[in-house]
C-alpha positions, -999 to 999 in steps of 0.1 A, spaced: 230 -501 -319 200 -511 -301 204 -539 -275 172 -568 -283 159 -589 -261 160 -626 -270 130 -642 -244 126 -674 -239 100 -695 -251 75 -700 -224 76 -741 -229 116 -745 -229 140 -771 -217 160 -769 -187 186 -788 -161 184 -781 -127 216 -788 -105 218 -795 -69 247 -778 -52 265 -773 -15 287 -748 1 297 -758 33 262 -758 45 246 -746 21 223 -764 2 211 -748 -28 195 -756 -68 210 -741 -98 175 -743 -130 189 -736 -160 165 -729 -186 174 -725 -224 171 -719 -255 160 -746 -286 195 -742 -297 210 -759 -258 226 -723 -250 216 -705 -217 187 -681 -209 180 -679 -176 193 -693 -143 176 -695 -113 188 -706 -74 169 -719 -56 184 -718 -17 172 -741 12 172 -716 35 138 -695 21 138 -658 30 174 -657 38 198 -627 29 210 -650 10 182 -659 -4 173 -627 -16 207 -618 -26 211 -650 -51 170 -641 -65 184 -606 -77 221 -620 -92 200 -644 -113 176 -617 -125 204 -593 -135 223 -627 -156 194 -643 -169 187 -603 -186 225 -603 -197 223 -634 -214 191 -623 -229 204 -591 -241 229 -610 -255 260 -616 -231 278 -652 -240 289 -673 -212 323 -675 -213 316 -629 -211 294 -638 -178 320 -661 -164 349 -638 -168 328 -612 -145 317 -636 -123 346 -665 -118 369 -653 -88 343 -635 -67 349 -643 -33 324 -636 -8 305 -663 25 297 -688 18 325 -703 4 344 -736 9 342 -773 1 311 -777 -22 292 -815 -32 309 -806 -64 341 -837 -77 345 -808 -107 345 -784 -83 361 -790 -60 359 -754 -39 338 -722 -46 346 -688 -31 311 -675 -32 275 -688 -45 285 -662 -76 319 -680 -80 302 -715 -80 276 -707 -104 301 -688 -135 323 -714 -134 292 -747 -135 283 -728 -163 320 -726 -177 326 -761 -174 291 -770 -191 279 -741 -214 311 -719 -221 333 -719 -255 359 -749 -236 330 -765 -218 319 -799 -226 286 -790 -241 302 -763 -257 
């Protein structure tokens, strides 16, 4: 079995969501395929150049490649939801009032909006 990467078109729709976990603000951008499914994610943290920012960039690259090689949102959520590390705590999102990490927050946001049981399906 050979995995084939499905890259996104040069021009694509996207959604950007502002969030905060405790005092850490960021923006989650989700690049979408023509059918509305996520094909890439980007996280821009307010403290550019920080360790958190660098780790978010690495996570986003790996997550995006996994989606492009066929990992479903539901499978990704199962692997990343519940990961626990700083920053954690209260969020700015009433649908996700508390997160155990940035990775947990992103997984739960994707589950709500793009998972098979989510609002955007």
